[in-house]
MINUVO-235922 format. One line per 8 residues: for each residue x, y, z of N, C-alpha, C, O. Coordinates in nm, 3 decimals. Layout:
<lumkes>
X:Y:Z:X:Y:Z:X:Y:Z:X:Y:Z; ...
</lumkes>
This chain:
<lumkes>
2.736:0.787:-0.918:2.624:0.779:-1.012:2.595:0.913:-1.079:2.508:0.921:-1.166; 2.665:1.015:-1.039:2.633:1.147:-1.090:2.714:1.187:-1.212:2.694:1.296:-1.264; 2.805:1.103:-1.261:2.886:1.138:-1.377:2.810:1.112:-1.504:2.714:1.035:-1.506; 2.853:1.179:-1.612:2.786:1.160:-1.740:2.803:1.018:-1.790:2.714:0.964:-1.856; 2.919:0.955:-1.760:2.938:0.817:-1.802:2.837:0.724:-1.735:2.784:0.632:-1.797; 2.811:0.750:-1.607:2.712:0.668:-1.538:2.574:0.690:-1.596:2.496:0.596:-1.608; 2.544:0.812:-1.633:2.413:0.839:-1.693:2.398:0.760:-1.822:2.294:0.699:-1.846; 2.501:0.761:-1.905:2.492:0.689:-2.032:2.486:0.539:-2.010:2.440:0.465:-2.096
2.534:0.493:-1.890:2.536:0.349:-1.864:2.402:0.290:-1.826:2.388:0.168:-1.821; 2.304:0.374:-1.800:2.172:0.323:-1.764:2.107:0.257:-1.884:2.115:0.307:-1.996; 2.042:0.143:-1.859:1.950:0.088:-1.958:1.814:0.154:-1.936:1.790:0.215:-1.832; 1.728:0.143:-2.035:1.597:0.209:-2.030:1.523:0.175:-1.901:1.477:0.264:-1.829; 1.510:0.045:-1.872:1.437:0.003:-1.754:1.507:0.041:-1.625:1.441:0.073:-1.526; 1.641:0.039:-1.626:1.716:0.075:-1.506:1.694:0.222:-1.471:1.679:0.257:-1.353; 1.691:0.307:-1.570:1.672:0.449:-1.545:1.533:0.474:-1.486:1.519:0.552:-1.391; 1.434:0.409:-1.541:1.298:0.425:-1.489:1.292:0.379:-1.342:1.231:0.445:-1.258
1.358:0.265:-1.314:1.360:0.214:-1.178:1.434:0.307:-1.084:1.394:0.327:-0.969; 1.543:0.366:-1.135:1.623:0.458:-1.054:1.540:0.580:-1.013:1.550:0.626:-0.899; 1.459:0.630:-1.104:1.375:0.747:-1.074:1.268:0.709:-0.971:1.242:0.784:-0.877; 1.205:0.592:-0.988:1.103:0.547:-0.892:1.164:0.528:-0.754:1.105:0.568:-0.654; 1.282:0.466:-0.749:1.348:0.443:-0.621:1.381:0.576:-0.553:1.362:0.590:-0.433; 1.432:0.672:-0.630:1.460:0.805:-0.574:1.332:0.871:-0.524:1.333:0.936:-0.420; 1.223:0.854:-0.598:1.095:0.913:-0.556:1.045:0.850:-0.427:0.997:0.921:-0.338; 1.057:0.719:-0.414:1.014:0.652:-0.292:1.095:0.699:-0.172:1.041:0.719:-0.063
1.226:0.717:-0.191:1.311:0.769:-0.083:1.267:0.909:-0.043:1.259:0.941:0.076; 1.238:0.992:-0.143:1.196:1.130:-0.115:1.062:1.134:-0.043:1.043:1.214:0.049; 0.969:1.048:-0.083:0.837:1.046:-0.020:0.849:0.999:0.125:0.782:1.053:0.213; 0.933:0.898:0.148:0.952:0.850:0.286:1.006:0.960:0.377:0.967:0.969:0.494; 1.094:1.040:0.324:1.158:1.142:0.410:1.077:1.271:0.417:1.072:1.334:0.523; 1.014:1.312:0.308:0.950:1.444:0.303:0.803:1.443:0.264:0.739:1.548:0.265; 0.748:1.327:0.228:0.609:1.320:0.185:0.595:1.349:0.036:0.686:1.405:-0.024; 0.481:1.310:-0.024:0.464:1.326:-0.168:0.445:1.469:-0.215:0.471:1.500:-0.331
0.400:1.558:-0.127:0.369:1.694:-0.168:0.492:1.770:-0.215:0.482:1.859:-0.299; 0.608:1.735:-0.160:0.730:1.810:-0.193:0.805:1.750:-0.311:0.914:1.797:-0.344; 0.748:1.649:-0.375:0.819:1.578:-0.482:0.840:1.669:-0.603:0.748:1.738:-0.647; 0.962:1.668:-0.655:0.998:1.749:-0.771:1.076:1.663:-0.869:1.170:1.594:-0.829; 1.038:1.666:-0.997:1.109:1.585:-1.097:1.254:1.628:-1.109:1.343:1.544:-1.126; 1.279:1.755:-1.101:1.418:1.803:-1.111:1.501:1.753:-0.993:1.616:1.712:-1.010; 1.443:1.756:-0.873:1.514:1.706:-0.756:1.537:1.555:-0.768:1.642:1.505:-0.729; 1.438:1.485:-0.821:1.454:1.340:-0.838:1.566:1.307:-0.936:1.641:1.212:-0.915
1.578:1.385:-1.042:1.686:1.364:-1.137:1.821:1.378:-1.067:1.913:1.300:-1.091; 1.831:1.478:-0.981:1.956:1.498:-0.905:1.981:1.381:-0.812:2.093:1.331:-0.805; 1.879:1.336:-0.740:1.893:1.224:-0.648:1.934:1.096:-0.721:2.018:1.020:-0.671; 1.875:1.073:-0.839:1.903:0.950:-0.914:2.031:0.960:-0.996:2.080:0.859:-1.047; 2.087:1.081:-1.008:2.208:1.098:-1.086:2.185:1.085:-1.235:2.269:1.030:-1.307; 2.071:1.137:-1.282:2.038:1.130:-1.425:2.011:1.271:-1.476:2.004:1.365:-1.397; 1.997:1.286:-1.604:1.969:1.418:-1.661:1.835:1.469:-1.612:1.746:1.390:-1.579; 1.819:1.601:-1.609:1.695:1.658:-1.556:1.575:1.625:-1.643:1.461:1.633:-1.598
1.600:1.587:-1.769:1.490:1.553:-1.860:1.445:1.408:-1.846:1.338:1.372:-1.895; 1.526:1.323:-1.781:1.496:1.179:-1.776:1.363:1.147:-1.709:1.286:1.069:-1.765; 1.331:1.203:-1.592:1.201:1.170:-1.530:1.083:1.206:-1.619:0.987:1.129:-1.630; 1.089:1.322:-1.684:0.979:1.364:-1.771:0.969:1.273:-1.893:0.859:1.248:-1.942; 1.083:1.224:-1.942:1.082:1.134:-2.057:1.006:1.005:-2.025:0.933:0.953:-2.109; 1.024:0.955:-1.905:0.961:0.827:-1.868:0.819:0.843:-1.814:0.735:0.755:-1.834; 0.791:0.955:-1.746:0.663:0.968:-1.677:0.581:1.090:-1.719:0.469:1.108:-1.672; 0.635:1.173:-1.806:0.570:1.294:-1.856:0.562:1.405:-1.752:0.605:1.517:-1.777
0.506:1.373:-1.636:0.494:1.475:-1.533:0.493:1.410:-1.396:0.502:1.288:-1.383; 0.483:1.493:-1.294:0.485:1.445:-1.156:0.371:1.348:-1.128:0.390:1.245:-1.063; 0.252:1.380:-1.179:0.137:1.292:-1.158:0.158:1.157:-1.226:0.114:1.054:-1.175; 0.226:1.157:-1.341:0.255:1.031:-1.409:0.347:0.943:-1.326:0.327:0.822:-1.319; 0.447:1.003:-1.263:0.537:0.927:-1.176:0.462:0.871:-1.056:0.479:0.755:-1.021; 0.378:0.953:-0.994:0.303:0.906:-0.878:0.200:0.801:-0.917:0.165:0.715:-0.836; 0.150:0.807:-1.040:0.060:0.702:-1.090:0.133:0.570:-1.099:0.079:0.466:-1.060; 0.256:0.573:-1.149:0.337:0.450:-1.157:0.363:0.394:-1.018:0.359:0.272:-0.999
0.390:0.481:-0.922:0.415:0.437:-0.785:0.289:0.377:-0.724:0.295:0.274:-0.657; 0.175:0.440:-0.746:0.048:0.387:-0.694:0.017:0.251:-0.755:-0.023:0.159:-0.683; 0.036:0.238:-0.887:0.010:0.109:-0.951:0.101:0.000:-0.898:0.056:-0.112:-0.873; 0.228:0.032:-0.879:0.322:-0.065:-0.823:0.279:-0.104:-0.682:0.287:-0.221:-0.644; 0.233:-0.006:-0.605:0.187:-0.034:-0.470:0.068:-0.129:-0.467:0.065:-0.222:-0.387; -0.029:-0.106:-0.554:-0.146:-0.195:-0.557:-0.108:-0.335:-0.603:-0.165:-0.434:-0.556; -0.012:-0.345:-0.694:0.036:-0.478:-0.735:0.100:-0.551:-0.617:0.075:-0.669:-0.595; 0.184:-0.479:-0.542:0.248:-0.539:-0.425:0.144:-0.578:-0.320:0.155:-0.683:-0.257
0.043:-0.494:-0.302:-0.062:-0.524:-0.205:-0.142:-0.646:-0.247:-0.173:-0.732:-0.165; -0.176:-0.654:-0.376:-0.251:-0.770:-0.426:-0.172:-0.898:-0.404:-0.229:-1.001:-0.366; -0.041:-0.892:-0.427:0.042:-1.011:-0.409:0.045:-1.056:-0.264:0.037:-1.175:-0.235; 0.056:-0.961:-0.172:0.062:-1.000:-0.031:-0.074:-1.046:0.021:-0.080:-1.139:0.102; -0.183:-0.984:-0.025:-0.316:-1.029:0.017:-0.349:-1.166:-0.041:-0.422:-1.244:0.020; -0.293:-1.196:-0.158:-0.317:-1.326:-0.220:-0.260:-1.442:-0.141:-0.300:-1.556:-0.163; -0.168:-1.415:-0.050:-0.107:-1.520:0.032:-0.178:-1.539:0.166:-0.139:-1.624:0.246; -0.284:-1.461:0.190:-0.352:-1.466:0.319:-0.426:-1.598:0.337:-0.481:-1.653:0.242
-0.425:-1.648:0.459:-0.493:-1.775:0.489:-0.638:-1.754:0.531:-0.720:-1.845:0.519; -0.672:-1.635:0.579:-0.809:-1.603:0.616:-0.821:-1.451:0.625:-0.726:-1.379:0.596; -0.938:-1.404:0.664:-0.961:-1.260:0.665:-0.871:-1.188:0.764:-0.816:-1.081:0.733; -0.855:-1.244:0.881:-0.770:-1.179:0.980:-0.626:-1.172:0.930:-0.559:-1.070:0.948; -0.579:-1.278:0.866:-0.444:-1.277:0.811:-0.432:-1.174:0.699:-0.327:-1.111:0.684; -0.539:-1.157:0.620:-0.537:-1.055:0.515:-0.521:-0.917:0.577:-0.446:-0.834:0.525; -0.591:-0.891:0.687:-0.578:-0.763:0.755:-0.438:-0.740:0.810:-0.383:-0.631:0.799; -0.382:-0.844:0.869:-0.245:-0.834:0.921:-0.148:-0.805:0.808:-0.057:-0.722:0.822
-0.168:-0.873:0.694:-0.080:-0.850:0.579:-0.097:-0.709:0.523:-0.001:-0.650:0.475; -0.217:-0.657:0.529:-0.242:-0.520:0.484:-0.163:-0.421:0.570:-0.097:-0.331:0.519; -0.170:-0.440:0.701:-0.097:-0.353:0.793:0.054:-0.368:0.771:0.127:-0.269:0.770; 0.100:-0.492:0.753:0.242:-0.516:0.730:0.288:-0.450:0.601:0.398:-0.394:0.594; 0.203:-0.455:0.497:0.237:-0.389:0.371:0.256:-0.239:0.394:0.353:-0.181:0.345; 0.166:-0.177:0.468:0.176:-0.033:0.493:0.304:0.001:0.567:0.368:0.102:0.537; 0.342:-0.082:0.663:0.464:-0.057:0.740:0.588:-0.077:0.653:0.685:-0.002:0.663; 0.585:-0.181:0.567:0.701:-0.212:0.483:0.713:-0.120:0.362:0.823:-0.101:0.310
0.601:-0.063:0.316:0.600:0.022:0.196:0.528:0.153:0.225:0.427:0.183:0.161; 0.579:0.232:0.321:0.505:0.354:0.360:0.493:0.457:0.249:0.394:0.530:0.244; 0.592:0.466:0.161:0.585:0.564:0.053:0.476:0.527:-0.047:0.398:0.613:-0.089; 0.470:0.400:-0.086:0.361:0.355:-0.174:0.226:0.385:-0.108:0.135:0.438:-0.171; 0.216:0.349:0.020:0.090:0.361:0.092:0.042:0.506:0.095:-0.078:0.532:0.085; 0.135:0.601:0.110:0.097:0.742:0.113:0.037:0.788:-0.019:-0.048:0.877:-0.021; 0.081:0.729:-0.128:0.039:0.775:-0.261:-0.086:0.703:-0.311:-0.170:0.764:-0.377; -0.099:0.575:-0.281:-0.201:0.490:-0.342:-0.343:0.541:-0.324:-0.426:0.529:-0.415
-0.372:0.598:-0.209:-0.511:0.632:-0.175:-0.536:0.783:-0.179:-0.628:0.834:-0.115; -0.453:0.854:-0.254:-0.472:0.998:-0.273:-0.488:1.026:-0.422:-0.391:1.062:-0.488; -0.610:1.011:-0.476:-0.630:1.027:-0.620:-0.598:1.165:-0.674:-0.580:1.181:-0.795; -0.590:1.264:-0.587:-0.552:1.397:-0.632:-0.404:1.406:-0.668:-0.361:1.503:-0.730; -0.326:1.304:-0.628:-0.182:1.305:-0.658:-0.149:1.240:-0.791:-0.045:1.270:-0.851; -0.235:1.151:-0.838:-0.202:1.076:-0.959:-0.317:1.077:-1.058:-0.413:1.153:-1.041; -0.309:0.992:-1.159:-0.415:0.981:-1.260:-0.502:0.860:-1.225:-0.469:0.749:-1.267; -0.610:0.877:-1.148:-0.686:0.762:-1.098:-0.752:0.679:-1.208:-0.786:0.563:-1.184
-0.770:0.735:-1.327:-0.833:0.660:-1.436:-0.731:0.592:-1.527:-0.768:0.534:-1.629; -0.603:0.597:-1.491:-0.501:0.529:-1.570:-0.534:0.379:-1.577:-0.558:0.318:-1.473; -0.537:0.318:-1.698:-0.579:0.178:-1.711:-0.496:0.081:-1.627:-0.552:-0.008:-1.562; -0.365:0.095:-1.628:-0.281:0.003:-1.550:-0.305:0.019:-1.400:-0.308:-0.079:-1.326; -0.322:0.142:-1.356:-0.351:0.166:-1.215:-0.486:0.105:-1.178:-0.498:0.043:-1.072; -0.585:0.122:-1.262:-0.718:0.066:-1.233:-0.713:-0.085:-1.225:-0.778:-0.145:-1.139; -0.636:-0.148:-1.315:-0.626:-0.295:-1.310:-0.558:-0.341:-1.182:-0.602:-0.437:-1.119; -0.450:-0.272:-1.144:-0.379:-0.309:-1.021:-0.467:-0.289:-0.898:-0.470:-0.373:-0.808
-0.540:-0.178:-0.896:-0.630:-0.151:-0.783:-0.741:-0.256:-0.778:-0.782:-0.299:-0.670; -0.790:-0.297:-0.895:-0.893:-0.399:-0.900:-0.845:-0.532:-0.848:-0.918:-0.603:-0.779; -0.719:-0.568:-0.880:-0.663:-0.695:-0.830:-0.654:-0.694:-0.678:-0.686:-0.793:-0.613; -0.609:-0.583:-0.622:-0.600:-0.574:-0.476:-0.739:-0.583:-0.412:-0.757:-0.650:-0.311; -0.835:-0.514:-0.472:-0.972:-0.521:-0.421:-1.029:-0.660:-0.429:-1.100:-0.704:-0.339; -1.000:-0.731:-0.537:-1.048:-0.868:-0.552:-0.994:-0.959:-0.441:-1.066:-1.042:-0.387; -0.864:-0.941:-0.408:-0.804:-1.026:-0.304:-0.870:-1.000:-0.169:-0.893:-1.094:-0.093; -0.902:-0.874:-0.140:-0.970:-0.844:-0.014:-1.111:-0.901:-0.013:-1.155:-0.956:0.087
-1.182:-0.888:-0.124:-1.319:-0.942:-0.130:-1.319:-1.094:-0.116:-1.409:-1.150:-0.054; -1.220:-1.159:-0.174:-1.211:-1.305:-0.161:-1.195:-1.344:-0.014:-1.255:-1.442:0.032; -1.114:-1.268:0.059:-1.094:-1.299:0.201:-1.222:-1.278:0.280:-1.252:-1.355:0.372; -1.298:-1.175:0.245:-1.424:-1.147:0.316:-1.529:-1.253:0.285:-1.594:-1.304:0.377; -1.546:-1.287:0.159:-1.650:-1.384:0.123:-1.618:-1.525:0.171:-1.707:-1.609:0.176; -1.491:-1.551:0.205:-1.456:-1.683:0.259:-1.505:-1.700:0.403:-1.512:-1.813:0.452; -1.539:-1.590:0.470:-1.592:-1.597:0.606:-1.740:-1.635:0.599:-1.814:-1.573:0.523; -1.784:-1.735:0.674:-1.927:-1.771:0.672:-2.015:-1.652:0.706:-1.976:-1.562:0.780
-2.136:-1.653:0.650:-2.226:-1.540:0.668:-2.252:-1.509:0.814:-2.271:-1.393:0.851; -2.252:-1.611:0.899:-2.275:-1.588:1.041:-2.165:-1.507:1.106:-2.185:-1.447:1.212; -2.048:-1.506:1.043:-1.936:-1.433:1.101:-1.917:-1.295:1.043:-1.843:-1.215:1.100; -1.984:-1.264:0.930:-1.963:-1.133:0.868:-2.092:-1.061:0.836:-2.089:-0.948:0.788; -2.208:-1.125:0.862:-2.335:-1.065:0.825:-2.371:-1.103:0.682:-2.292:-1.166:0.612; -2.490:-1.065:0.640:-2.540:-1.107:0.509:-2.490:-1.020:0.395:-2.491:-1.065:0.280; -2.447:-0.899:0.423:-2.404:-0.807:0.318:-2.252:-0.813:0.305:-2.180:-0.745:0.377; -2.204:-0.896:0.212:-2.060:-0.916:0.196:-1.990:-0.787:0.155:-1.876:-0.763:0.193
-2.061:-0.702:0.077:-1.997:-0.579:0.032:-1.970:-0.485:0.149:-1.862:-0.428:0.160; -2.069:-0.470:0.237:-2.049:-0.386:0.354:-1.944:-0.446:0.447:-1.868:-0.374:0.511; -1.942:-0.580:0.455:-1.840:-0.645:0.536:-1.700:-0.615:0.481:-1.605:-0.597:0.557; -1.690:-0.608:0.348:-1.562:-0.574:0.285:-1.520:-0.432:0.320:-1.402:-0.407:0.347; -1.617:-0.339:0.320:-1.587:-0.202:0.357:-1.542:-0.196:0.503:-1.448:-0.124:0.536; -1.609:-0.273:0.589:-1.572:-0.275:0.731:-1.430:-0.329:0.749:-1.351:-0.273:0.825; -1.399:-0.438:0.679:-1.265:-0.498:0.691:-1.158:-0.403:0.640:-1.053:-0.388:0.703; -1.184:-0.340:0.527:-1.088:-0.246:0.469:-1.071:-0.125:0.562:-0.959:-0.079:0.586
-1.182:-0.075:0.614:-1.175:0.041:0.703:-1.092:0.011:0.827:-1.012:0.094:0.871; -1.111:-0.107:0.882:-1.035:-0.145:1.002:-0.886:-0.153:0.971:-0.804:-0.094:1.042; -0.850:-0.225:0.864:-0.709:-0.243:0.831:-0.645:-0.111:0.788:-0.535:-0.078:0.831; -0.715:-0.036:0.703:-0.659:0.088:0.652:-0.649:0.194:0.762:-0.548:0.264:0.774; -0.753:0.204:0.842:-0.751:0.300:0.951:-0.642:0.269:1.052:-0.571:0.359:1.098; -0.628:0.142:1.087:-0.525:0.103:1.183:-0.386:0.132:1.125:-0.300:0.186:1.195; -0.364:0.096:0.998:-0.235:0.119:0.935:-0.202:0.268:0.929:-0.089:0.308:0.955; -0.302:0.350:0.894:-0.280:0.494:0.885:-0.246:0.554:1.021:-0.153:0.633:1.032
-0.319:0.516:1.123:-0.291:0.565:1.258:-0.153:0.520:1.305:-0.083:0.594:1.373; -0.117:0.398:1.268:0.014:0.345:1.306:0.126:0.424:1.240:0.223:0.463:1.306; 0.114:0.449:1.109:0.219:0.519:1.036:0.232:0.664:1.079:0.342:0.720:1.075; 0.123:0.725:1.121:0.128:0.865:1.164:0.155:0.878:1.315:0.145:0.986:1.373; 0.191:0.765:1.376:0.233:0.762:1.517:0.124:0.809:1.612:0.152:0.874:1.713; 0.002:0.778:1.579:-0.109:0.815:1.666:-0.148:0.703:1.763:-0.239:0.720:1.844; -0.079:0.589:1.755:-0.115:0.476:1.841:-0.008:0.445:1.944:-0.015:0.342:2.012; 0.092:0.531:1.957:0.202:0.500:2.049:0.154:0.487:2.193:0.204:0.402:2.267
0.057:0.570:2.234:0.003:0.558:2.369:-0.081:0.433:2.387:-0.051:0.351:2.474; -0.187:0.416:2.306:-0.273:0.298:2.320:-0.201:0.165:2.298:-0.237:0.065:2.358; -0.097:0.164:2.212:-0.027:0.039:2.184:0.056:-0.006:2.303:0.071:-0.126:2.327; 0.109:0.088:2.379:0.188:0.057:2.500:0.297:-0.046:2.473:0.319:-0.136:2.554; 0.363:-0.033:2.358:0.475:-0.121:2.327:0.436:-0.257:2.272:0.524:-0.340:2.248; 0.308:-0.283:2.252:0.265:-0.413:2.199:0.295:-0.423:2.051:0.304:-0.322:1.981; 0.310:-0.546:2.003:0.334:-0.569:1.861:0.211:-0.528:1.781:0.100:-0.573:1.812; 0.227:-0.443:1.677:0.111:-0.396:1.601:0.029:-0.509:1.540:-0.094:-0.501:1.536
0.095:-0.613:1.492:0.021:-0.722:1.429:-0.064:-0.797:1.531:-0.175:-0.840:1.500; -0.011:-0.814:1.652:-0.090:-0.879:1.757:-0.211:-0.794:1.794:-0.321:-0.847:1.815; -0.191:-0.664:1.802:-0.303:-0.574:1.834:-0.409:-0.581:1.725:-0.528:-0.585:1.754; -0.365:-0.582:1.598:-0.463:-0.586:1.491:-0.541:-0.718:1.493:-0.662:-0.718:1.469; -0.473:-0.829:1.520:-0.544:-0.958:1.528:-0.654:-0.951:1.634:-0.765:-1.002:1.612; -0.625:-0.890:1.747:-0.725:-0.878:1.853:-0.842:-0.791:1.807:-0.958:-0.824:1.833; -0.812:-0.680:1.738:-0.918:-0.593:1.688:-1.005:-0.664:1.586:-1.128:-0.653:1.589; -0.941:-0.737:1.495:-1.017:-0.810:1.393:-1.106:-0.915:1.457:-1.217:-0.941:1.410
-1.059:-0.975:1.564:-1.140:-1.075:1.633:-1.265:-1.016:1.696:-1.364:-1.086:1.715; -1.260:-0.887:1.730:-1.378:-0.821:1.786:-1.484:-0.794:1.680:-1.602:-0.782:1.711; -1.440:-0.784:1.554:-1.532:-0.743:1.448:-1.586:-0.859:1.366:-1.703:-0.860:1.330; -1.499:-0.958:1.336:-1.539:-1.068:1.248:-1.526:-1.202:1.317:-1.442:-1.221:1.405; -1.610:-1.295:1.276:-1.602:-1.433:1.322:-1.565:-1.521:1.203:-1.602:-1.492:1.089; -1.493:-1.627:1.229:-1.458:-1.720:1.121:-1.557:-1.835:1.111:-1.551:-1.915:1.017; -1.647:-1.846:1.206:-1.753:-1.947:1.200:-1.875:-1.888:1.267:-1.881:-1.768:1.290; -1.972:-1.972:1.299:-2.094:-1.921:1.361:-2.084:-1.913:1.512:-2.182:-1.884:1.581
-1.962:-1.939:1.564:-1.942:-1.931:1.707:-1.891:-1.795:1.749:-1.917:-1.696:1.682; -1.817:-1.789:1.861:-1.770:-1.661:1.911:-1.670:-1.596:1.816:-1.613:-1.662:1.729; -1.651:-1.469:1.835:-1.554:-1.397:1.752:-1.415:-1.455:1.775:-1.385:-1.508:1.882; -1.331:-1.443:1.672:-1.195:-1.493:1.680:-1.120:-1.418:1.788:-1.129:-1.296:1.796; -1.045:-1.489:1.870:-0.968:-1.426:1.975:-0.822:-1.420:1.933:-0.779:-1.489:1.841; -0.749:-1.336:2.001:-0.606:-1.319:1.972:-0.534:-1.449:2.005:-0.554:-1.506:2.112; -0.448:-1.496:1.912:-0.366:-1.611:1.942:-0.381:-1.727:1.848:-0.321:-1.832:1.875; -0.456:-1.718:1.739:-0.461:-1.828:1.645:-0.588:-1.825:1.565:-0.687:-1.766:1.607
-0.586:-1.890:1.447:-0.704:-1.890:1.360:-0.816:-1.976:1.415:-0.922:-1.986:1.353
</lumkes>
């Protein structure tokens, strides 16, 4: 992929995708702070000017990655069957897309007011709020907005601790999704009865 013929063979969209893919690989291995457009051009096998042509600068590239991440998150949350399943899907998204996850919630890395990013972030937020408001008031309290913050905090905090390997001791080899289901059951109820227990909706 490093020859000039290969560079000329890229279509416009393919080149943009190649740069994003190279960036995601770099973030997974070294984190977003070390990201360099020149290094990405080398990794993707394209001219050093190609990343700047598509994204203008490093923050523009990270904005595109954050927006893509929120779109992926919205899609996975949209398939949730209930609030606990939404939380499990949130954690699974973080594990499956760790590079996106590292960038999405760090506004100092990208352009947080970018219109496309704001729309994608809004869609993901809407999916989480829908899961929270579907829980009867007896199971989440009367303030749905605060319940949404609690649900997000639980899922995001658990995912972050998991990705940074801070749960290896407490997890004791247990499946992360099973552990999260148990935690969610301690916090939210799906009806006016006892909190949801681990093992089924």
